[in-house]
MIDOKE-242219 format. One line per 8 residues: number of its first residue (from 1); their letters; for each residue x, y, z of C-alpha. Coordinates in Angstrom, 2 decimals. Layout:
residues N
NUM = A = X,Y,Z; ...
end
This chain:
residues 803
1 = MQSPDSRK = 129.34,98.09,83.12; 130.14,101.35,80.88; 128.21,104.12,80.12; 126.81,104.78,76.72; 127.54,107.93,74.91; 126.53,110.55,77.34; 125.06,112.91,74.39; 123.42,110.87,72.09
9 = AGVAFGSF = 122.71,107.45,73.00; 119.22,107.01,73.86; 115.65,107.02,72.58; 112.70,109.51,73.30; 109.59,107.77,72.99; 106.78,110.10,73.14; 106.00,113.49,71.47; 108.36,115.70,71.38
17 = PECESDTQ = 108.55,119.09,69.24; 111.55,117.92,66.98; 109.41,115.09,66.24; 106.34,116.96,64.78; 106.83,116.78,61.20; 107.88,113.12,61.17; 105.56,111.10,59.41; 103.47,108.90,61.75
25 = ERLTGGAF = 103.31,105.17,61.24; 100.25,102.73,62.77; 100.81,99.43,63.86; 97.84,97.45,64.94; 99.21,95.30,67.64; 101.57,92.47,68.38; 105.40,92.92,68.14; 107.36,95.47,66.49
33 = LFELGQGL = 111.07,95.25,65.91; 113.08,98.32,64.79; 116.89,98.84,64.56; 118.60,102.00,64.73; 121.94,102.88,62.73; 124.18,105.54,63.16; 122.49,108.71,63.96; 118.73,107.61,62.66
41 = TSTVALRT = 115.83,109.26,63.74; 112.46,108.20,62.95; 108.94,108.49,64.60; 107.06,105.19,64.73; 103.67,104.65,66.34; 102.52,102.04,68.34; 99.27,101.04,68.79; 98.21,100.02,72.74
49 = GAIVTRLC = 94.90,98.98,71.88; 93.07,101.68,70.89; 95.79,104.62,71.78; 98.79,105.37,69.41; 101.95,106.62,71.01; 104.66,107.92,68.89; 108.36,107.02,69.09; 110.92,109.83,68.69
57 = LQTSRLLR = 114.10,108.02,67.67; 117.69,109.27,68.23; 120.69,107.37,68.69; 124.37,107.09,67.61; 124.63,103.49,67.94; 123.03,100.32,67.01; 120.09,99.79,69.03; 117.82,96.79,68.48
65 = YLICSLAA = 114.24,96.98,70.24; 111.69,94.21,70.41; 107.86,95.99,71.96; 104.93,93.97,72.33; 101.47,94.99,72.51; 100.34,96.62,75.80; 97.33,94.57,75.22; 98.89,91.27,75.43
73 = PGVILSAV = 98.64,89.33,78.54; 102.44,89.28,79.35; 105.49,91.40,77.63; 108.83,90.26,76.49; 111.36,93.09,76.72; 114.89,93.24,76.38; 117.75,95.25,74.94; 121.87,96.91,74.32
81 = ARSAAQTG = 124.91,95.46,75.86; 128.25,96.03,77.33; 130.95,93.49,78.50; 132.10,93.06,82.00; 133.73,90.83,84.43; 131.54,88.42,85.70; 128.76,87.47,82.73; 126.20,85.27,82.14
89 = SGTNNGYD = 125.39,83.58,78.89; 122.39,82.57,76.94; 118.99,82.97,77.91; 118.61,82.81,81.84; 115.77,82.03,84.69; 114.95,85.44,86.63; 114.07,83.65,89.66; 117.75,82.42,90.29
97 = FVDPLIGT = 119.20,86.22,90.17; 116.32,87.53,93.18; 117.65,88.34,96.08; 115.06,89.81,98.52; 117.52,90.55,101.12; 118.92,93.44,99.29; 117.70,96.91,101.02; 117.22,95.51,104.45
105 = RNGGIISA = 119.55,97.44,105.95; 120.00,101.39,106.80; 116.06,101.53,106.42; 115.74,100.33,103.19; 113.28,97.68,104.86; 111.41,95.23,102.32; 109.41,92.32,103.77; 110.17,88.52,103.17
113 = LSKPRDFA = 108.48,85.74,102.06; 105.17,85.40,99.88; 103.88,84.37,96.73; 103.09,86.51,94.00; 100.39,89.14,93.12; 96.95,87.36,93.01; 94.91,86.24,96.34; 92.98,83.00,95.01
121 = DISQGMCS = 95.85,81.41,93.48; 99.70,81.96,93.78; 100.17,85.30,93.00; 99.84,89.11,95.28; 98.83,88.77,98.83; 99.79,89.39,102.33; 103.39,88.65,102.22; 106.45,91.01,103.08
129 = LAPPCLSV = 111.41,91.42,103.62; 110.38,90.71,101.05; 109.19,87.78,102.78; 108.38,84.32,101.74; 104.83,85.15,99.84; 103.11,85.06,96.47; 102.67,88.36,94.66; 100.33,90.53,95.82
137 = RMAKAVAD = 98.96,88.09,98.45; 98.04,88.20,101.76; 100.51,85.87,103.62; 104.24,87.42,103.96; 105.51,85.89,106.59; 109.02,86.39,107.89; 111.08,86.70,111.31; 110.65,90.10,112.94
145 = STEDNQGG = 114.02,91.99,113.89; 113.61,94.51,117.39; 115.12,97.43,115.42; 114.54,99.41,112.14; 111.77,96.55,111.00; 108.94,98.33,108.85; 109.22,95.12,106.88; 109.58,92.60,109.58
153 = YASNGSPI = 113.31,91.44,108.88; 116.41,93.56,109.05; 119.74,92.60,108.23; 121.10,95.06,111.26; 122.38,92.36,113.61; 119.04,93.08,116.05; 117.72,90.26,117.79; 114.53,88.18,116.65
161 = SGFSHMHD = 111.25,88.96,118.78; 108.72,86.33,116.70; 107.92,85.11,113.31; 104.62,86.78,111.98; 102.69,85.92,108.91; 101.75,89.79,107.56; 103.82,92.50,106.23; 103.78,95.62,104.18
169 = SGTGGASS = 106.87,95.78,102.25; 109.20,98.66,102.39; 106.52,101.37,103.70; 109.14,103.52,105.63; 107.95,105.27,108.82; 106.27,103.33,111.20; 106.22,99.57,111.35; 103.16,97.47,110.16
177 = LANFPIFP = 101.02,94.57,110.59; 103.65,91.76,111.69; 100.36,90.50,113.82; 100.30,87.27,116.18; 103.83,86.42,116.18; 104.46,83.12,116.56; 107.79,82.26,118.75; 110.00,79.01,119.45
185 = YPGCKSDA = 111.52,78.17,122.62; 113.75,74.90,123.19; 112.48,74.72,126.46; 112.07,76.62,129.96; 114.41,76.97,132.43; 114.09,74.94,135.36; 111.61,72.92,132.92; 108.59,75.21,134.03
193 = VNGCRLPK = 106.68,77.49,131.79; 107.44,80.71,133.77; 111.21,80.08,133.35; 110.36,81.07,129.80; 110.74,84.74,128.78; 107.46,86.06,127.59; 107.25,89.65,126.59; 108.93,90.11,123.22
201 = ALRAVQVV = 111.18,92.77,124.78; 112.95,89.88,127.14; 112.45,87.13,124.49; 114.17,88.21,121.56; 117.07,85.97,120.72; 120.23,86.87,118.96; 120.61,85.52,114.75; 123.72,83.17,113.93
209 = EGSVSARP = 125.94,85.16,112.06; 125.91,84.23,108.16; 122.68,81.79,108.94; 120.08,84.11,106.95; 119.21,83.09,103.16; 116.27,84.21,101.19; 114.73,83.43,97.81; 111.13,84.38,96.31
217 = GYFTIDLL = 109.04,82.04,98.38; 111.56,81.05,101.20; 113.46,82.50,103.94; 115.38,80.76,106.59; 117.47,81.98,109.70; 119.23,80.07,112.53; 118.91,81.64,116.04; 121.42,81.66,119.20
225 = SGIRGEIT = 118.78,79.18,121.10; 119.61,76.49,118.80; 116.58,76.63,116.41; 116.46,77.20,112.80; 113.18,78.88,111.33; 112.36,78.21,107.51; 109.25,79.88,106.12; 107.19,79.68,102.92
233 = ASNHTALY = 103.90,80.67,102.53; 100.59,80.24,100.33; 97.72,82.78,99.51; 96.49,83.57,103.03; 98.85,80.74,105.26; 102.25,80.68,106.40; 103.96,77.77,107.07; 106.87,77.18,109.22
241 = KFTFFGNA = 109.46,74.25,109.79; 111.26,74.73,113.16; 114.66,72.38,114.02; 115.74,72.24,117.16; 119.27,71.19,117.44; 119.68,71.57,121.54; 123.09,73.48,121.00; 121.96,76.82,122.46
249 = TGNATTQG = 124.09,79.23,123.59; 124.23,82.56,126.18; 121.18,83.20,127.98; 119.21,81.77,125.41; 120.03,78.34,127.05; 117.66,76.29,128.90; 120.07,76.09,131.65; 120.40,72.26,131.93
257 = APLSPLFI = 116.44,71.83,131.42; 115.34,69.08,128.56; 114.97,70.14,124.94; 111.10,70.61,125.03; 110.01,72.78,122.38; 107.41,75.66,123.31; 105.33,77.79,121.17; 103.62,81.26,121.87
265 = VDLTDLPD = 101.45,83.24,119.91; 101.39,86.67,121.15; 98.45,89.39,120.65; 100.57,91.88,119.37; 102.02,93.40,116.17; 105.26,95.32,115.65; 104.13,98.86,116.57; 102.46,97.44,119.60
273 = TRSNGSAS = 99.11,99.14,118.67; 96.70,96.22,120.05; 93.58,97.51,121.43; 91.18,94.70,122.14; 92.42,90.98,121.57; 91.11,87.75,122.58; 92.87,84.20,122.18; 91.88,80.09,122.90
281 = VDPQTGRM = 94.04,77.27,122.83; 92.60,73.35,122.44; 93.98,71.05,124.84; 93.91,68.25,122.65; 95.32,69.34,119.30; 97.42,72.49,120.79; 95.78,74.64,117.97; 95.47,78.28,118.77
289 = TGTGTFNP = 93.04,80.75,117.63; 92.63,84.52,118.34; 91.52,87.90,117.14; 93.24,91.42,117.59; 92.01,94.89,116.75; 94.88,97.22,115.89; 95.75,100.72,114.14; 97.16,101.22,110.75
297 = SFGIGTYT = 100.71,102.62,110.61; 99.95,105.43,108.32; 96.34,106.43,108.73; 93.44,106.82,111.11; 90.61,103.92,112.59; 91.24,100.43,113.08; 91.14,96.98,111.65; 90.50,93.62,112.99
305 = LHYCADFK = 92.35,90.34,111.99; 92.27,86.98,113.18; 94.45,83.90,112.95; 94.51,79.92,113.71; 97.81,78.30,114.40; 98.07,74.29,113.89; 101.08,72.27,114.35; 102.77,68.99,113.80
313 = GSSPIRDT = 105.50,67.61,115.23; 106.66,63.92,116.61; 106.68,64.52,120.22; 103.11,64.73,122.04; 101.73,67.81,123.56; 102.92,68.19,127.12; 100.87,70.86,128.23; 98.84,74.12,126.66
321 = GVFVNNRA = 97.74,77.39,128.17; 97.57,80.91,128.65; 99.92,83.79,129.16; 99.37,87.44,130.23; 102.04,89.86,131.17; 105.31,87.73,131.95; 103.40,85.18,133.64; 101.91,81.64,131.99
329 = GSEPKNIT = 99.50,79.10,133.53; 97.73,75.97,132.37; 94.39,77.48,132.93; 92.06,78.84,131.41; 92.53,77.73,127.84; 91.25,81.48,126.72; 91.76,84.95,127.59; 90.80,88.51,126.47
337 = MQKDNNRT = 92.18,91.78,126.63; 90.78,95.62,126.34; 92.53,98.38,126.16; 93.86,99.72,129.39; 95.94,102.54,130.70; 99.34,100.68,129.89; 101.39,102.77,127.05; 102.48,99.65,125.66
345 = PLPAGTYT = 99.66,96.82,125.36; 100.39,94.20,127.86; 101.78,91.24,126.86; 99.12,88.09,126.18; 98.27,85.00,124.21; 98.37,81.04,124.56; 101.30,78.58,124.33; 101.48,75.14,123.18
353 = WFGESAPG = 104.20,72.94,124.99; 105.44,69.67,123.34; 107.13,66.52,125.54; 110.90,65.74,125.42; 112.65,65.64,122.13; 115.54,64.42,120.42; 118.28,66.67,119.00; 117.46,67.41,115.39
361 = AQIMARVG = 113.66,67.32,116.17; 111.45,69.28,113.90; 108.24,70.62,114.33; 105.63,72.29,111.93; 103.50,75.32,112.34; 100.94,76.38,110.10; 99.43,79.91,110.44; 96.09,80.97,108.35
369 = VSFMSTQQ = 95.00,84.79,108.91; 91.72,86.09,107.87; 90.12,89.72,107.95; 86.89,88.02,108.56; 86.52,85.62,111.14; 88.82,82.99,113.04; 86.92,80.33,111.48; 87.85,81.41,107.86
377 = ACENAEKE = 91.81,81.75,109.19; 91.08,78.01,109.92; 89.22,77.44,106.50; 92.22,78.92,104.59; 94.64,77.04,106.34; 92.98,74.07,105.92; 92.47,74.18,102.43; 95.60,75.81,101.27
385 = IPNFDFDA = 98.21,73.58,103.06; 96.21,70.58,104.18; 98.71,68.03,104.94; 101.59,70.56,106.40; 103.82,69.42,103.57; 106.57,72.17,103.50; 108.25,70.84,100.46; 105.00,70.81,98.07
393 = TLNAAEKA = 104.16,74.43,99.48; 107.74,75.98,99.00; 107.57,74.32,95.22; 104.25,75.97,94.45; 105.37,79.07,95.95; 108.60,78.85,93.67; 106.75,78.07,90.52; 104.40,80.89,90.83
401 = WEDKLSVI = 107.03,83.30,90.96; 109.01,81.55,88.24; 105.61,82.06,86.36; 105.25,85.75,87.26; 108.85,86.49,86.36; 108.97,84.48,83.07; 106.96,87.45,81.30; 110.26,89.11,80.81
409 = SVDPSGVD = 112.87,87.44,78.76; 116.36,88.90,78.97; 119.61,87.71,77.13; 122.00,88.21,79.75; 124.91,87.67,77.43; 128.29,89.79,78.27; 126.24,91.41,81.00; 127.76,91.41,84.90
417 = NSYQTIFW = 125.48,88.96,87.24; 125.49,91.73,89.61; 123.00,93.94,87.18; 121.10,90.86,86.97; 120.82,90.67,90.38; 119.97,94.29,90.25; 117.05,94.10,87.75; 115.54,90.77,88.91
425 = SGVYRAML = 115.65,91.82,92.67; 113.83,95.14,91.20; 111.58,93.24,89.26; 110.27,90.82,92.40; 109.73,93.98,94.47; 107.66,95.75,92.46; 105.33,92.47,92.38; 104.45,92.61,95.85
433 = SPQDYTGE = 102.19,95.34,96.49; 99.20,96.47,95.99; 97.76,92.96,97.60; 94.91,91.13,96.56; 92.35,90.68,99.82; 89.48,89.69,97.46; 87.17,87.67,99.73; 88.68,89.19,102.81
441 = NPLWVSDE = 87.04,92.53,102.81; 84.40,92.65,105.88; 83.46,96.47,105.04; 81.17,95.98,102.26; 79.77,93.31,100.05; 80.72,93.28,96.59; 81.27,90.75,93.65; 84.37,93.17,92.55
449 = PYYDSYYC = 87.50,92.40,93.88; 89.27,94.16,96.33; 93.03,95.02,96.96; 94.77,96.63,99.34; 98.19,97.97,100.82; 98.02,101.20,98.22; 101.11,102.39,100.42; 100.74,104.83,99.02
457 = IWDSFRSI = 99.57,106.07,95.67; 101.96,109.37,95.63; 104.62,107.12,95.46; 103.47,104.12,93.20; 101.56,106.22,90.26; 104.94,106.96,89.15; 106.79,103.75,88.30; 104.81,100.26,90.17
465 = HPFITLVD = 101.35,100.97,88.43; 102.76,101.34,85.07; 105.35,98.31,85.19; 102.61,96.41,86.53; 100.44,97.67,83.47; 103.34,96.25,81.05; 103.75,92.90,82.39; 100.78,92.21,84.08
473 = PYSQTLMI = 97.97,94.01,82.59; 95.28,91.56,84.21; 96.25,92.56,87.85; 96.11,96.10,86.84; 92.73,95.59,85.46; 91.79,94.01,88.65; 93.47,96.86,90.67; 91.45,99.69,88.79
481 = RSLIDIYK = 88.02,98.16,89.51; 88.88,97.81,93.10; 90.14,101.31,93.24; 86.49,102.14,91.92; 84.93,99.88,93.77; 86.27,101.63,96.86; 84.89,104.94,95.46; 81.30,103.58,95.25
489 = HEGFLPDC = 81.69,102.60,98.80; 83.72,105.19,100.48; 82.61,108.32,98.79; 86.51,109.08,96.98; 89.20,107.45,95.29; 92.23,106.67,98.07; 95.48,107.88,97.83; 96.37,105.60,100.50
497 = RMSLTKGF = 94.95,102.86,101.91; 96.49,99.84,104.32; 94.73,97.17,106.58; 90.99,98.08,105.43; 91.39,101.73,106.47; 92.24,105.20,104.87; 95.46,106.07,104.75; 96.78,109.83,104.47
505 = TQGGSNAD = 97.09,111.86,101.71; 100.38,112.93,100.96; 99.50,115.61,97.84; 97.19,115.49,95.16; 94.61,112.80,94.31; 97.16,110.75,92.67; 94.63,108.10,92.01; 93.59,109.75,88.81
513 = IVLADSFL = 96.62,109.33,87.39; 96.82,105.73,87.94; 93.26,105.59,86.63; 94.28,107.96,83.56; 97.46,106.28,83.04; 95.62,102.69,82.77; 92.67,104.32,80.33; 95.16,105.38,77.92
521 = KNISQGID = 96.47,102.08,77.67; 93.55,100.24,76.99; 93.15,98.88,80.35; 89.35,98.21,79.90; 88.11,94.73,80.82; 85.52,94.80,82.58; 85.78,98.03,84.04; 82.99,100.90,84.46
529 = WNVGYEAL = 84.79,103.92,82.88; 81.98,105.97,83.78; 81.95,105.40,87.25; 85.51,105.93,87.31; 85.48,108.85,85.57; 82.75,110.31,88.02; 85.36,109.43,90.52; 87.90,111.56,88.83
537 = VKDAEVEP = 85.45,114.51,88.38; 84.58,114.25,92.14; 88.35,114.37,93.19; 88.46,117.30,91.39; 85.20,119.34,91.99; 84.15,118.25,95.44; 86.12,118.80,98.78; 85.67,116.22,101.48
545 = AVWDLEGR = 85.44,116.93,105.04; 88.90,115.59,105.84; 90.91,116.03,103.03; 94.12,114.56,104.88; 92.52,111.19,104.00; 91.11,111.30,100.45; 90.23,114.03,97.73; 91.86,117.80,97.89
553 = GGLRSWKE = 91.51,120.43,99.90; 91.57,124.31,98.99; 89.20,123.57,96.20; 87.63,127.12,96.57; 91.02,128.86,95.81; 92.24,126.42,93.45; 89.07,127.29,91.32; 89.28,130.83,91.95
561 = LGYIPADD = 92.88,132.00,92.50; 94.52,129.05,90.22; 96.78,128.10,93.46; 96.72,126.73,96.85; 97.82,129.71,99.16; 100.11,129.63,101.57; 97.32,131.01,103.88; 94.62,129.34,102.50
569 = FDTDGNGL = 90.83,130.09,104.45; 89.40,126.69,103.98; 85.86,126.25,105.17; 84.63,123.45,103.30; 87.01,120.88,104.86; 89.98,120.34,106.87; 93.48,118.98,106.54; 97.09,119.80,107.31
577 = FTRSISRT = 97.66,123.62,105.85; 101.24,122.42,104.20; 102.86,121.78,101.30; 101.11,124.79,99.08; 103.78,124.74,96.47; 103.65,120.56,95.96; 99.76,120.20,96.30; 99.57,122.97,93.54
585 = VEYAYDDF = 101.71,121.33,90.96; 100.25,118.32,91.99; 96.69,119.27,91.51; 97.68,120.93,88.20; 98.73,117.44,86.98; 95.78,115.65,88.24; 93.62,117.92,86.49; 95.28,117.14,83.28
593 = CIAEVAQA = 95.03,113.30,83.68; 91.46,114.32,83.88; 91.28,116.24,80.62; 93.05,113.30,78.76; 89.71,111.12,79.84; 87.43,113.46,79.08; 88.90,114.29,75.84; 88.55,110.56,75.03
601 = LGKQADYE = 85.57,110.00,76.47; 83.76,113.10,74.15; 83.14,115.49,77.19; 84.62,118.53,75.57; 83.78,121.05,78.18; 85.18,119.20,80.83; 88.34,118.55,78.70; 88.80,122.35,78.13
609 = KFLDRSGN = 88.06,123.30,81.78; 90.46,120.76,82.98; 93.11,121.33,80.83; 92.95,124.95,81.48; 93.28,124.64,85.27; 96.27,122.03,84.62; 98.30,125.40,83.62; 97.97,126.37,87.19
617 = WYNLWNQQ = 101.69,125.55,88.12; 102.86,128.20,86.68; 101.09,130.44,88.62; 103.60,129.46,91.49; 106.31,130.95,89.29; 108.62,133.80,90.66; 110.64,134.45,87.80; 112.77,136.95,90.56
625 = QTSTINGT = 113.30,134.36,93.34; 117.56,133.40,93.23; 118.78,130.62,94.92; 122.05,130.62,97.44; 123.55,127.76,99.08; 125.76,127.93,102.03; 126.27,131.35,100.68; 127.09,130.74,97.48
633 = DTGFKGFL = 124.71,131.97,94.58; 123.90,129.22,92.26; 123.64,131.48,89.22; 120.15,130.07,88.34; 117.08,132.52,88.64; 113.27,131.77,88.64; 111.70,129.01,91.32; 108.13,128.33,92.07
641 = QPRYLNQS = 107.32,129.82,95.44; 104.31,130.31,97.33; 101.72,132.99,97.40; 99.33,134.33,99.85; 95.52,134.61,99.10; 96.09,138.50,98.38; 98.42,137.16,95.54; 101.63,138.71,97.18
649 = WAFQDPAF = 104.60,136.31,97.40; 105.88,134.16,100.41; 109.28,132.71,100.40; 110.50,129.41,100.89; 114.25,128.76,100.21; 114.49,127.26,96.90; 117.16,124.57,98.72; 114.93,124.04,101.97
657 = CSPLMNFS = 113.99,120.10,102.50; 116.82,119.09,100.24; 119.76,117.04,101.29; 121.37,120.19,101.24; 119.20,122.24,103.96; 116.59,120.93,106.65; 116.10,117.47,104.72; 113.65,115.94,107.10
665 = SCYLNQDG = 111.37,119.22,107.91; 108.84,118.50,105.04; 106.73,115.76,106.22; 103.20,115.13,107.14; 103.27,117.37,110.26; 101.53,120.93,111.26; 104.52,122.96,110.90; 105.82,121.07,107.36
673 = GETYEGSA = 106.78,123.20,104.40; 105.63,124.56,101.71; 107.13,121.48,99.46; 106.47,117.62,100.48; 109.64,115.57,101.03; 111.77,117.77,98.58; 112.53,121.37,97.67; 111.47,124.04,95.41
681 = WMYTFFAP = 114.35,123.27,93.40; 113.03,119.90,92.80; 109.46,120.85,92.06; 110.08,123.35,89.90; 110.86,121.04,87.22; 107.05,118.99,87.83; 105.16,119.92,84.87; 105.34,116.40,83.18
689 = HNMAKLVT = 102.23,117.37,80.93; 103.52,120.72,80.01; 106.94,120.29,79.34; 107.15,122.49,76.42; 106.62,125.67,78.04; 108.76,124.81,81.26; 111.48,124.18,79.17; 111.05,127.70,77.79
697 = TLGGPDAF = 110.40,129.11,81.07; 113.80,127.79,82.71; 115.64,129.30,79.19; 115.43,127.01,76.75; 116.96,123.68,76.24; 120.46,124.42,76.99; 119.60,126.49,79.86; 117.02,123.46,80.87
705 = VRRLDYLH = 120.33,120.84,80.37; 122.39,123.16,82.52; 119.66,123.38,85.44; 118.87,119.73,85.58; 122.31,119.21,85.66; 122.71,121.24,88.65; 119.94,119.24,90.54; 121.47,115.84,90.07
713 = ESGLLYIG = 125.35,116.95,90.63; 125.05,119.60,93.67; 123.45,117.27,96.13; 120.15,118.81,95.95; 118.31,115.70,94.47; 117.82,112.60,96.62; 116.83,109.46,94.37; 115.35,107.63,97.20
721 = DEQAFLPV = 111.80,110.11,96.97; 110.17,109.22,94.08; 110.04,112.65,92.64; 113.26,112.21,91.79; 112.38,109.84,89.21; 111.16,112.24,86.35; 113.80,114.63,86.38; 116.28,111.37,85.67
729 = YQYHYAGR = 114.61,111.52,81.96; 113.58,115.00,81.62; 116.53,115.52,79.36; 114.86,113.85,76.83; 112.60,117.01,76.04; 115.71,119.33,75.81; 116.56,116.54,73.15; 119.27,115.19,75.46
737 = PGKSAERV = 118.06,111.68,75.86; 121.63,110.48,76.34; 122.10,112.38,79.42; 118.98,110.33,80.52; 120.73,107.42,79.86; 124.03,108.58,81.48; 121.82,109.50,84.84; 120.33,105.96,84.80
745 = HFYIPSQF = 123.57,104.27,84.41; 125.09,106.80,87.43; 122.16,105.91,90.07; 122.42,102.28,88.93; 124.64,100.70,90.44; 125.89,103.75,92.55; 122.70,103.87,94.61; 120.84,100.89,93.62
753 = NTTTAGIP = 122.84,97.30,94.25; 123.10,94.09,95.48; 124.08,95.05,98.76; 121.84,94.74,102.02; 122.06,98.77,101.74; 121.27,98.51,97.96; 118.41,100.93,98.24; 118.13,104.56,99.03
761 = GNDDSGAM = 116.00,104.41,101.91; 112.99,102.00,101.81; 111.54,100.45,98.87; 108.30,102.12,99.24; 106.11,99.08,98.48; 107.95,98.40,95.08; 108.38,101.91,93.87; 112.49,101.58,94.08
769 = GSFVALSM = 112.42,98.12,92.40; 109.93,99.23,89.52; 112.19,102.10,88.78; 115.06,99.81,88.47; 113.07,97.36,86.24; 111.63,99.83,84.35; 115.07,101.63,83.82; 117.15,98.60,83.24
777 = LGVFPNPG = 114.71,97.73,80.64; 115.11,101.12,78.77; 111.58,101.99,78.90; 110.30,104.49,81.55; 107.04,106.19,81.86; 105.81,109.38,81.95; 102.74,108.16,84.33; 99.34,109.15,83.26
785 = QDVYFITP = 100.11,109.90,79.61; 100.79,107.75,76.86; 104.34,108.78,76.92; 107.76,106.64,77.48; 111.43,107.66,77.54; 113.29,105.11,75.94; 117.68,104.69,76.62; 119.98,102.01,75.95
793 = PFSPRSPS = 118.65,99.16,78.30; 121.49,97.40,80.44; 121.72,93.75,78.47; 121.55,92.54,74.88; 118.87,90.43,73.54; 117.72,88.08,70.85; 113.98,88.25,70.63; 113.11,85.25,72.19
801 = PTR = 109.22,84.81,72.18; 108.17,83.03,75.38; 104.63,84.12,75.97
end
């Protein structure tokens, strides 16, 4: 696919100086179709409920674009074309182009199987690769690789240690969830239960090359033990179909023993964090139930989860029992494990052993999960998949995903099929999280929805939530209600939350941006915005005891000095005294977003106060700071720099924490830098609310473009970090939207493509997927504002009003 003209092709959606004198035209909702001819410039207002957004349009070629009201229950989005080799024609079914295996290599882990985003129906849940799951639902089941396995399965050739039922999608860092894996054996050496290798470090089995296949709601894999695993899922239940071929190879064979399938459920998780656990097995039915307490992967505290596993097969149950460490026995039928001095928790769990079976035998395993109790886990499974009907469960999951994806209509005529795969796979990944745990929250009683796996809002505010707002405003409404309810019961809005626990704050109080973005876009049904505003103000005014987990730190200095000092003296709370530059610019933008809401609610004094604080980013601008990379002066002068309490300047090399210099030195650790996951070069561009002043500060439009070019072309910018999204589009603010389009068409497909390494880094719970989806649609947000950047989409369109 060819890039558009790099200078003029593109559309700016928002408020820009060159548009200020244009006439504003108002719409009252519904669809608005506009055409752009050669060199046409116009301004149009799009009403989104009560909010009017301006469109500044500038292009050198014909662009037809259909925009539907954001208040509508779905969005039909499509647009401009190019020809390529293998192309589609006519309308298409996006489901057919989704490849959940994209990004499952080189650390770009996503989880595999689930339904879409609702908890009580077939949409968002506990699922993951992106495994078989429903959008935002709880059960996200997939085979677990032994290496690089944050989301469960990885396309890296590592063996499989089990099949587990819950995952988070593409989180990076430590592995999470994958609790209570089930592991099948074709039989045991010498036909004795202790002939099976029970610890997961020993039992893992290699994958048959070329056997892995996945689509939304389905995953299949063949193991060298002669077992094929197929997976699908409902909302809180994973359903596995295991076929035993009896043709195992290597050390996975039963070495002359009969084909006599044995299943264990292990009281473990991927990161080996179990502290306490218990399990039991029913000798008559083979049902295995249990409970475990685990640690979250990016936060503090613990969570307790429960499971209920049932089986259905043609062979009778031969034996049941328990195992601990590397030994098993048929008595007793239950086991309890407590925290001890083992660095890695001892393997423990239960087993169900089936009698001799013929090659080709199939056994179904149904595993329900719940945060409430084992009883509720069993009830979830029995209600959702009462008859172990794999085909019916799979059909329901597929139908749910087809419905979820159908809100976007794309005309694929003349477009390479690989671009459709990139696009629809991005849309799919953007629909996996946050996850709807309504009815599964044991922490408090509430009539409000409860969503979890905000992992983390520092990542998701930039593109995930704006994407959900466009294509699924109902789910976004429920998420906002959930965030406000978390505030009511926990005291602060979360910046990161997983497995019912508080996650770590990476910078600002970014839920402020999510709430403001939704407020401005008329997300309102059932939301108490008075309480929502109260939560925003608390983030800005009240420092929590531990600001590593919520809210903001250094508020006394923020209010008195107008920045976060590198040597801050903070007695009001505690946390990591790092990231003074990135926290300053993020706090400034958080305050701007609060100011927007204050103004709309008629709170003029608050509006003026927070608007004034939103200018604090400029207090770290050091006009004299230069940048030298590998001994060569970059030719640019003036960068954000840290400052001390006495207002003198500290120093951090502007390239530090970029791919060109100490890239991994700015994470959440005590010796981290003054920026987070990025350089001062990049953070100097972060003033999304005050772009006119930023462009002027950096020397005017032409100088701004030159500096932005250098950021993209020098190797300083890593598109796999979410802060890099906005610089792709900031050319709009210098009157060069075509260069934004040029950057988009470079990164897609150079960094985002159809390979198993087709995501730069990890997906960050759909951040990369939503970046791809919005960019290819040609509508990318400046999140926290009613502003969108319009660029030529990656496909043509004939408006097709689906729904």
